[in-house]
MIDOSE-1310 file (N, C-alpha, C; in nm, 2 decimals, decimal comma, always signed):
residues 220
msei	-3,77/+4,33/+3,33/-3,82/+4,17/+3,40/-3,92/+4,13/+3,28; -3,95/+3,97/+3,26/-4,04/+3,92/+3,15/-4,14/+3,91/+3,20; -4,25/+3,90/+3,09/-4,38/+3,84/+3,16/-4,40/+3,75/+3,25; -4,29/+3,65/+3,24/-4,29/+3,52/+3,34/-4,25/+3,61/+3,47
rtgr	-4,16/+3,67/+3,46/-4,07/+3,67/+3,63/-4,18/+3,77/+3,68; -4,28/+3,83/+3,63/-4,37/+3,96/+3,63/-4,47/+3,88/+3,70; -4,50/+3,82/+3,61/-4,66/+3,72/+3,69/-4,61/+3,61/+3,81; -4,51/+3,55/+3,80/-4,42/+3,52/+3,95/-4,39/+3,59/+4,09
qkyy	-4,35/+3,70/+4,01/-4,34/+3,82/+4,11/-4,50/+3,88/+4,18; -4,57/+3,89/+4,14/-4,73/+3,88/+4,15/-4,77/+3,81/+4,26; -4,72/+3,69/+4,21/-4,79/+3,53/+4,29/-4,70/+3,54/+4,39; -4,56/+3,58/+4,43/-4,54/+3,58/+4,55/-4,55/+3,71/+4,64
nifa	-4,61/+3,82/+4,56/-4,64/+3,92/+4,70/-4,76/+3,87/+4,76; -4,90/+3,71/+4,70/-4,96/+3,74/+4,75/-4,93/+3,62/+4,86; -4,83/+3,54/+4,77/-4,77/+3,39/+4,90/-4,74/+3,45/+5,05; -4,73/+3,55/+4,98/-4,66/+3,65/+5,16/-4,69/+3,64/+5,27
hfyd	-4,83/+3,63/+5,25/-4,91/+3,66/+5,38/-4,99/+3,47/+5,40; -4,92/+3,42/+5,32/-4,92/+3,27/+5,37/-4,81/+3,18/+5,39; -4,66/+3,26/+5,37/-4,57/+3,18/+5,31/-4,49/+3,20/+5,43; -4,50/+3,21/+5,57/-4,42/+3,11/+5,69/-4,52/+3,03/+5,76
ffik	-4,66/+3,04/+5,78/-4,78/+2,93/+5,80/-4,70/+2,79/+5,69; -4,73/+2,81/+5,56/-4,69/+2,70/+5,51/-4,55/+2,64/+5,50; -4,48/+2,70/+5,54/-4,33/+2,70/+5,61/-4,29/+2,57/+5,71; -4,41/+2,64/+5,80/-4,40/+2,59/+5,94/-4,45/+2,42/+5,90
ihsg	-4,59/+2,44/+5,84/-4,64/+2,33/+5,82/-4,55/+2,26/+5,73; -4,52/+2,27/+5,62/-4,43/+2,20/+5,56/-4,25/+2,12/+5,63; -4,20/+2,24/+5,68/-4,10/+2,21/+5,75/-4,12/+2,16/+5,90; -4,20/+2,21/+5,99/-4,19/+2,16/+6,11/-4,11/+2,19/+6,21
hhgd	-3,98/+2,11/+6,30/-3,92/+2,17/+6,38/-3,79/+2,17/+6,33; -3,78/+2,12/+6,20/-3,68/+2,17/+6,15/-3,62/+2,24/+6,06; -3,78/+2,34/+6,06/-3,70/+2,51/+5,98/-3,55/+2,57/+6,06; -3,64/+2,55/+6,19/-3,55/+2,61/+6,30/-3,35/+2,53/+6,26
etrk	-3,34/+2,39/+6,28/-3,22/+2,32/+6,27/-3,15/+2,39/+6,13; -3,28/+2,38/+5,99/-3,17/+2,43/+5,90/-3,11/+2,56/+5,91; -3,20/+2,65/+5,95/-3,13/+2,79/+5,97/-2,99/+2,79/+6,08; -2,99/+2,70/+6,14/-2,94/+2,72/+6,26/-2,81/+2,66/+6,18
flvr	-2,82/+2,59/+6,13/-2,73/+2,52/+6,04/-2,63/+2,58/+5,93; -2,70/+2,65/+5,87/-2,64/+2,72/+5,77/-2,55/+2,90/+5,81; -2,60/+2,91/+5,91/-2,58/+3,02/+5,97/-2,43/+2,95/+6,05; -2,44/+2,86/+6,12/-2,33/+2,79/+6,20/-2,16/+2,76/+6,06
saqi	-2,33/+2,72/+5,98/-2,15/+2,65/+5,82/-2,07/+2,85/+5,80; -2,13/+2,92/+5,75/-2,09/+3,01/+5,76/-1,96/+3,08/+5,81; -1,99/+3,04/+5,94/-1,81/+3,03/+6,05/-1,76/+3,17/+6,00; -1,83/+3,28/+6,06/-1,77/+3,42/+6,05/-1,69/+3,45/+6,17
dnan	-1,55/+3,44/+6,12/-1,42/+3,52/+6,20/-1,44/+3,64/+6,28; -1,47/+3,75/+6,18/-1,45/+3,86/+6,22/-1,57/+3,96/+6,22; -1,70/+3,91/+6,31/-1,86/+4,00/+6,30/-1,86/+4,10/+6,25; -1,74/+4,14/+6,32/-1,79/+4,33/+6,38/-1,73/+4,42/+6,20
qaki	-1,69/+4,35/+6,12/-1,67/+4,39/+5,99/-1,74/+4,32/+5,87; -1,81/+4,19/+5,93/-1,85/+4,09/+5,79/-1,98/+4,18/+5,79; -2,00/+4,17/+5,58/-2,16/+4,17/+5,53/-2,17/+4,04/+5,47; -2,32/+4,08/+5,53/-2,36/+3,92/+5,47/-2,47/+3,91/+5,37
ldic	-2,51/+3,88/+5,23/-2,64/+3,96/+5,16/-2,71/+3,78/+5,14; -2,78/+3,81/+5,16/-2,91/+3,68/+5,14/-3,01/+3,70/+5,09; -2,98/+3,64/+4,90/-3,02/+3,68/+4,78/-3,19/+3,49/+4,86; -3,29/+3,59/+4,76/-3,42/+3,56/+4,79/-3,43/+3,48/+4,93
cgtg	-3,45/+3,64/+4,95/-3,45/+3,61/+5,15/-3,59/+3,59/+5,19; -3,68/+3,59/+5,08/-3,90/+3,58/+5,09/-3,86/+3,67/+5,24; -3,92/+3,62/+5,36/-3,98/+3,66/+5,50/-3,88/+3,72/+5,60; -3,73/+3,65/+5,50/-3,65/+3,71/+5,60/-3,62/+3,62/+5,70
svil	-3,65/+3,49/+5,72/-3,60/+3,43/+5,84/-3,46/+3,37/+5,88; -3,39/+3,35/+5,69/-3,28/+3,30/+5,72/-3,18/+3,40/+5,76; -3,18/+3,57/+5,73/-3,08/+3,65/+5,74/-3,12/+3,71/+5,83; -3,24/+3,75/+5,91/-3,22/+3,73/+6,04/-3,17/+3,73/+6,17
sfae	-3,20/+3,55/+6,12/-3,08/+3,43/+6,22/-2,93/+3,48/+6,24; -2,84/+3,53/+6,14/-2,80/+3,56/+6,11/-2,75/+3,70/+6,18; -2,88/+3,83/+6,19/-2,88/+3,92/+6,22/-2,84/+3,90/+6,39; -2,92/+3,79/+6,44/-2,96/+3,81/+6,58/-2,77/+3,72/+6,65
kysd	-2,72/+3,65/+6,55/-2,61/+3,55/+6,59/-2,54/+3,66/+6,62; -2,49/+3,73/+6,55/-2,40/+3,80/+6,47/-2,42/+3,99/+6,46; -2,44/+4,08/+6,60/-2,49/+4,14/+6,61/-2,42/+4,25/+6,53; -2,30/+4,25/+6,49/-2,18/+4,35/+6,44/-2,25/+4,38/+6,29
vlai	-2,27/+4,25/+6,25/-2,28/+4,21/+6,11/-2,34/+4,30/+6,01; -2,31/+4,34/+5,86/-2,42/+4,46/+5,77/-2,52/+4,34/+5,72; -2,61/+4,30/+5,76/-2,71/+4,21/+5,68/-2,82/+4,26/+5,66; -2,79/+4,22/+5,50/-2,88/+4,24/+5,41/-2,95/+4,15/+5,31
gydf	-3,10/+4,14/+5,31/-3,25/+4,08/+5,25/-3,25/+4,12/+5,11; -3,17/+4,04/+5,03/-3,32/+4,03/+4,93/-3,36/+3,98/+4,78; -3,47/+4,02/+4,77/-3,59/+3,98/+4,72/-3,60/+4,01/+4,58; -3,68/+3,95/+4,51/-3,77/+4,06/+4,44/-3,95/+4,06/+4,41
sggm	-4,00/+4,07/+4,57/-4,11/+4,02/+4,58/-4,09/+4,16/+4,70; -4,18/+4,23/+4,68/-4,23/+4,37/+4,78/-4,32/+4,28/+4,85; -4,38/+4,23/+4,82/-4,50/+4,15/+4,91/-4,42/+4,11/+5,06; -4,30/+4,03/+4,99/-4,19/+3,92/+5,05/-4,10/+4,04/+5,16
lhra	-4,07/+4,11/+5,11/-4,03/+4,25/+5,21/-4,08/+4,30/+5,29; -4,20/+4,30/+5,32/-4,30/+4,38/+5,40/-4,31/+4,26/+5,46; -4,30/+4,17/+5,46/-4,36/+4,12/+5,59/-4,25/+4,04/+5,63; -4,10/+4,05/+5,58/-3,96/+4,04/+5,70/-3,96/+4,20/+5,70
kqkd	-3,98/+4,29/+5,67/-3,97/+4,40/+5,76/-4,08/+4,40/+5,88; -4,19/+4,40/+5,88/-4,28/+4,34/+6,00/-4,18/+4,24/+6,13; -4,08/+4,14/+6,08/-4,07/+4,05/+6,14/-3,93/+4,10/+6,18; -3,86/+4,28/+6,17/-3,70/+4,28/+6,22/-3,79/+4,41/+6,31
vahk	-3,81/+4,38/+6,38/-3,86/+4,48/+6,48/-3,77/+4,57/+6,54; -3,65/+4,51/+6,59/-3,50/+4,50/+6,66/-3,46/+4,64/+6,50; -3,50/+4,65/+6,41/-3,40/+4,69/+6,30/-3,27/+4,68/+6,26; -3,26/+4,56/+6,29/-3,11/+4,48/+6,22/-3,06/+4,46/+6,08
iilt	-3,19/+4,46/+6,04/-3,07/+4,42/+5,86/-3,21/+4,50/+5,75; -3,11/+4,52/+5,67/-3,12/+4,62/+5,51/-3,21/+4,49/+5,45; -3,37/+4,57/+5,35/-3,43/+4,48/+5,28/-3,39/+4,56/+5,17; -3,37/+4,48/+5,06/-3,38/+4,56/+4,90/-3,43/+4,45/+4,82
qgda	-3,52/+4,53/+4,75/-3,57/+4,46/+4,64/-3,49/+4,51/+4,49; -3,50/+4,35/+4,46/-3,39/+4,34/+4,31/-3,42/+4,21/+4,29; -3,35/+4,19/+4,10/-3,35/+4,04/+4,06/-3,21/+3,99/+4,09; -3,23/+3,85/+4,12/-3,05/+3,84/+4,16/-2,98/+3,75/+4,07
anlp	-3,02/+3,80/+3,89/-2,96/+3,72/+3,83/-2,87/+3,93/+3,79; -2,87/+3,99/+3,90/-2,82/+4,16/+3,83/-2,88/+4,23/+3,94; -2,78/+4,15/+4,03/-2,71/+4,24/+4,18/-2,64/+4,39/+4,17; -2,73/+4,46/+4,25/-2,66/+4,61/+4,27/-2,58/+4,64/+4,33
yidd	-2,44/+4,54/+4,37/-2,36/+4,53/+4,44/-2,24/+4,60/+4,37; -2,11/+4,61/+4,42/-1,99/+4,60/+4,37/-1,91/+4,46/+4,39; -1,81/+4,44/+4,31/-1,77/+4,29/+4,35/-1,68/+4,34/+4,43; -1,65/+4,21/+4,49/-1,59/+4,16/+4,61/-1,62/+4,20/+4,73
cfdv	-1,76/+4,23/+4,76/-1,74/+4,29/+4,87/-1,85/+4,24/+5,01; -1,89/+4,12/+4,97/-1,96/+4,01/+5,03/-1,86/+3,90/+5,13; -1,91/+3,95/+5,25/-1,84/+3,80/+5,32/-1,88/+3,67/+5,33; -1,99/+3,67/+5,25/-2,09/+3,57/+5,31/-2,20/+3,60/+5,20
vccs	-2,27/+3,51/+5,12/-2,33/+3,52/+5,01/-2,43/+3,40/+5,08; -2,60/+3,41/+5,09/-2,65/+3,28/+5,11/-2,78/+3,27/+5,01; -2,86/+3,14/+5,03/-2,95/+3,18/+4,93/-2,99/+3,00/+4,97; -3,11/+3,03/+5,02/-3,19/+2,93/+5,09/-3,33/+2,86/+5,05
haly	-3,33/+2,72/+5,02/-3,40/+2,70/+4,91/-3,52/+2,77/+4,79; -3,47/+2,83/+4,75/-3,49/+2,97/+4,66/-3,42/+2,91/+4,50; -3,34/+2,85/+4,54/-3,25/+2,91/+4,34/-3,32/+2,82/+4,25; -3,36/+2,69/+4,36/-3,46/+2,56/+4,19/-3,55/+2,64/+4,11
elrg	-3,59/+2,71/+4,23/-3,71/+2,84/+4,18/-3,70/+2,93/+4,08; -3,56/+2,94/+4,04/-3,48/+3,03/+3,91/-3,52/+2,91/+3,83; -3,47/+3,00/+3,69/-3,54/+2,92/+3,52/-3,37/+2,91/+3,48; -3,30/+2,76/+3,45/-3,18/+2,81/+3,33/-3,10/+2,89/+3,35
qvrt	-3,10/+2,96/+3,28/-3,04/+3,11/+3,24/-3,03/+3,19/+3,31; -3,13/+3,16/+3,43/-3,15/+3,33/+3,49/-3,16/+3,21/+3,65; -3,08/+3,13/+3,66/-3,05/+3,02/+3,75/-2,90/+3,09/+3,69; -2,82/+3,03/+3,63/-2,70/+3,07/+3,57/-2,63/+3,20/+3,61
nalm	-2,69/+3,29/+3,56/-2,65/+3,40/+3,61/-2,68/+3,48/+3,72; -2,79/+3,37/+3,78/-2,80/+3,45/+3,98/-2,68/+3,40/+4,05; -2,64/+3,28/+4,01/-2,46/+3,23/+4,03/-2,34/+3,29/+4,03; -2,36/+3,35/+3,94/-2,23/+3,46/+3,85/-2,21/+3,54/+3,92
emkr	-2,37/+3,60/+4,00/-2,34/+3,73/+3,97/-2,32/+3,70/+4,20; -2,38/+3,58/+4,25/-2,27/+3,54/+4,40/-2,15/+3,58/+4,40; -2,11/+3,47/+4,29/-1,96/+3,47/+4,26/-1,89/+3,59/+4,22; -1,96/+3,68/+4,18/-1,92/+3,78/+4,17/-1,89/+3,93/+4,27
vvka	-2,00/+3,87/+4,39/-1,98/+3,97/+4,47/-1,91/+3,97/+4,56; -1,91/+3,80/+4,61/-1,85/+3,76/+4,71/-1,67/+3,80/+4,70; -1,66/+3,78/+4,85/-1,52/+3,87/+4,85/-1,40/+3,70/+4,78; -1,28/+3,76/+4,76/-1,21/+3,64/+4,71/-1,19/+3,53/+4,82
dgkv	-1,20/+3,55/+4,99/-1,17/+3,45/+5,10/-1,30/+3,44/+5,14; -1,42/+3,44/+5,06/-1,59/+3,48/+5,11/-1,66/+3,34/+5,09; -1,76/+3,34/+5,12/-1,85/+3,17/+5,11/-1,98/+3,21/+5,01; -1,99/+3,12/+4,93/-2,17/+3,13/+4,90/-2,20/+3,00/+4,94
lime	-2,31/+3,02/+5,05/-2,36/+2,89/+5,09/-2,52/+2,89/+4,96; -2,54/+2,76/+4,96/-2,63/+2,72/+4,92/-2,73/+2,64/+4,97; -2,85/+2,61/+5,07/-2,97/+2,54/+5,05/-3,05/+2,48/+5,01; -3,04/+2,39/+4,99/-3,19/+2,26/+4,85/-3,18/+2,20/+4,97
hevp	-3,35/+2,17/+4,92/-3,42/+2,04/+4,97/-3,32/+1,92/+4,91; -3,30/+1,83/+4,97/-3,26/+1,71/+4,93/-3,39/+1,62/+4,91; -3,39/+1,59/+4,78/-3,49/+1,45/+4,69/-3,46/+1,35/+4,85; -3,58/+1,34/+4,91/-3,64/+1,23/+4,97/-3,61/+1,05/+4,98
knpi	-3,58/+1,03/+5,03/-3,59/+0,81/+4,99/-3,66/+0,77/+5,02; -3,74/+0,84/+5,12/-3,84/+0,71/+5,16/-3,94/+0,78/+5,02; -4,06/+0,63/+4,92/-4,11/+0,63/+4,83/-4,20/+0,74/+4,83; -4,25/+0,71/+4,93/-4,43/+0,75/+4,95/-4,41/+0,92/+5,00
vkmm	-4,29/+0,98/+5,03/-4,24/+1,11/+5,13/-4,16/+1,19/+4,91; -4,06/+1,07/+4,92/-4,07/+1,13/+4,78/-4,14/+1,12/+4,65; -4,23/+1,08/+4,64/-4,36/+1,07/+4,58/-4,44/+1,22/+4,61; -4,48/+1,28/+4,71/-4,50/+1,40/+4,76/-4,47/+1,51/+4,70
fymr	-4,30/+1,48/+4,69/-4,19/+1,61/+4,69/-4,20/+1,61/+4,60; -4,19/+1,55/+4,47/-4,24/+1,53/+4,29/-4,35/+1,63/+4,27; -4,49/+1,58/+4,34/-4,59/+1,61/+4,31/-4,62/+1,79/+4,33; -4,53/+1,82/+4,41/-4,49/+1,95/+4,44/-4,40/+2,02/+4,33
mlmm	-4,34/+2,01/+4,28/-4,23/+2,01/+4,20/-4,33/+2,03/+4,08; -4,37/+1,93/+4,03/-4,48/+1,95/+3,91/-4,57/+2,10/+3,93; -4,66/+2,14/+4,05/-4,76/+2,23/+4,07/-4,63/+2,33/+4,05; -4,54/+2,32/+4,04/-4,41/+2,46/+4,01/-4,44/+2,52/+3,87
gssd	-4,50/+2,40/+3,78/-4,51/+2,40/+3,64/-4,35/+2,39/+3,58; -4,25/+2,33/+3,61/-4,10/+2,37/+3,58/-4,02/+2,22/+3,54; -4,04/+2,17/+3,47/-3,94/+2,02/+3,45/-3,82/+2,08/+3,45; -3,71/+2,19/+3,47/-3,60/+2,23/+3,52/-3,56/+2,27/+3,63
sref	-3,65/+2,34/+3,70/-3,66/+2,32/+3,87/-3,62/+2,14/+3,90; -3,68/+2,04/+3,86/-3,68/+1,96/+3,98/-3,55/+1,88/+3,86; -3,52/+1,87/+3,76/-3,38/+1,83/+3,68/-3,28/+1,90/+3,75; -3,27/+2,03/+3,83/-3,18/+2,08/+3,89/-3,20/+2,01/+4,04
lkqd	-3,28/+2,00/+4,07/-3,29/+1,92/+4,25/-3,23/+1,81/+4,24; -3,23/+1,70/+4,13/-3,22/+1,59/+4,11/-3,05/+1,59/+4,07; -2,96/+1,72/+4,05/-2,87/+1,70/+4,02/-2,75/+1,66/+4,10; -2,62/+1,67/+4,09/-2,50/+1,68/+4,18/-2,46/+1,81/+4,21
ltpy	-2,32/+1,75/+4,19/-2,27/+1,96/+4,22/-2,24/+1,97/+4,08; -2,23/+1,97/+4,00/-2,23/+1,99/+3,86/-2,24/+2,12/+3,81; -2,40/+2,17/+3,89/-2,44/+2,31/+3,82/-2,26/+2,40/+3,86; -2,27/+2,39/+4,02/-2,18/+2,51/+4,08/-2,04/+2,49/+4,06
kkif	-1,97/+2,34/+4,02/-1,85/+2,34/+3,98/-1,80/+2,39/+3,85; -1,94/+2,41/+3,76/-1,91/+2,57/+3,62/-1,86/+2,63/+3,67; -1,93/+2,66/+3,79/-1,86/+2,84/+3,79/-1,77/+2,86/+3,90; -1,77/+2,80/+4,05/-1,69/+2,82/+4,15/-1,58/+2,68/+4,17
sqvn	-1,45/+2,75/+4,21/-1,29/+2,65/+4,18/-1,31/+2,56/+4,26; -1,43/+2,59/+4,36/-1,42/+2,52/+4,51/-1,52/+2,48/+4,55; -1,64/+2,37/+4,57/-1,76/+2,34/+4,59/-1,74/+2,21/+4,65; -1,80/+2,22/+4,85/-1,84/+2,10/+4,93/-1,97/+2,08/+4,96
lsht	-2,02/+1,93/+4,93/-2,17/+1,90/+5,08/-2,11/+1,90/+5,13; -2,25/+1,93/+5,25/-2,28/+1,85/+5,34/-2,42/+1,92/+5,36; -2,49/+1,80/+5,52/-2,61/+1,76/+5,44/-2,62/+1,80/+5,61; -2,76/+1,87/+5,66/-2,84/+1,87/+5,78/-2,87/+1,74/+5,82
psgk	-2,80/+1,80/+5,97/-2,88/+1,63/+6,11/-3,00/+1,57/+6,05; -3,12/+1,60/+5,98/-3,26/+1,55/+5,96/-3,20/+1,51/+5,78; -3,13/+1,52/+5,71/-3,10/+1,49/+5,62/-3,19/+1,57/+5,49; -3,24/+1,68/+5,58/-3,43/+1,68/+5,55/-3,35/+1,79/+5,38
sklv	-3,22/+1,89/+5,42/-3,16/+1,96/+5,31/-3,01/+1,94/+5,35; -2,95/+2,00/+5,25/-2,83/+2,00/+5,18/-2,77/+2,13/+5,13; -2,62/+2,14/+5,24/-2,57/+2,29/+5,15/-2,48/+2,27/+5,07; -2,42/+2,35/+4,97/-2,34/+2,32/+4,93/-2,28/+2,50/+4,89
tcrk	-2,12/+2,49/+4,97/-2,05/+2,54/+4,97/-1,95/+2,57/+4,95; -1,97/+2,67/+4,82/-1,91/+2,77/+4,72/-1,78/+2,85/+4,73; -1,67/+2,84/+4,67/-1,54/+2,94/+4,71/-1,54/+2,96/+4,56; -1,48/+3,09/+4,52/-1,44/+3,15/+4,40/-1,30/+3,19/+4,37
ssph	-1,22/+3,12/+4,49/-1,07/+3,09/+4,43/-1,07/+2,98/+4,58; -0,94/+2,91/+4,53/-0,88/+2,79/+4,66/-0,82/+2,85/+4,76; -0,85/+2,81/+4,89/-0,85/+2,88/+5,01/-0,65/+2,89/+5,03; -0,56/+3,02/+5,04/-0,39/+3,02/+5,06/-0,34/+2,88/+5,10
idgk	-0,33/+2,84/+5,13/-0,19/+2,75/+5,15/-0,11/+2,78/+5,21; -0,03/+2,84/+5,34/+0,13/+2,93/+5,37/+0,23/+2,81/+5,32; +0,34/+2,88/+5,24/+0,43/+2,77/+5,17/+0,42/+2,75/+5,01; +0,36/+2,71/+5,00/+0,27/+2,74/+4,88/+0,21/+2,85/+4,78
């Protein structure tokens, strides 16, 4: 892992102590709305056999939401920060999820093994080729008829809120992250054969639903 990635890993190990409080202040009641929208959009038909992978899972809020809705799924949270995973483990009092530490750009899973792969409000924090590699890995490990769900912040339309949004991006120190959030579906269409865009009811976040192959249509 590069020196930059190691530095960010240390940062998130520390940030894990305050992360949930920060998200609560930043998102308010929209946090629950976003998670419910993401889980609902997965549209899992056979929960008894479903396998779900949450990339950059942070403190586990999304993958825990999946495990709470679908009690029989195999739910895996994956993050490069041991601090974040420690907080996720503390929240998983019912032991419903599996937590694994590793690099999003180099997943330790076989091809075509997950029904749903998701990444919520984290992909923009990856840089350049690392982000592309992470998307390629998501495509590799999801089943042919599975879904990759990418939730990201929507760029605000209100001028004042928009200014605050870009101030936050500036604090991250990466123009690449800001440019990625301003792009349309191009980064996803370069990798996946089918890409669809939807928005949360509040309009605070957007959901990109990706498939590695087009759905089969009977008779064609």
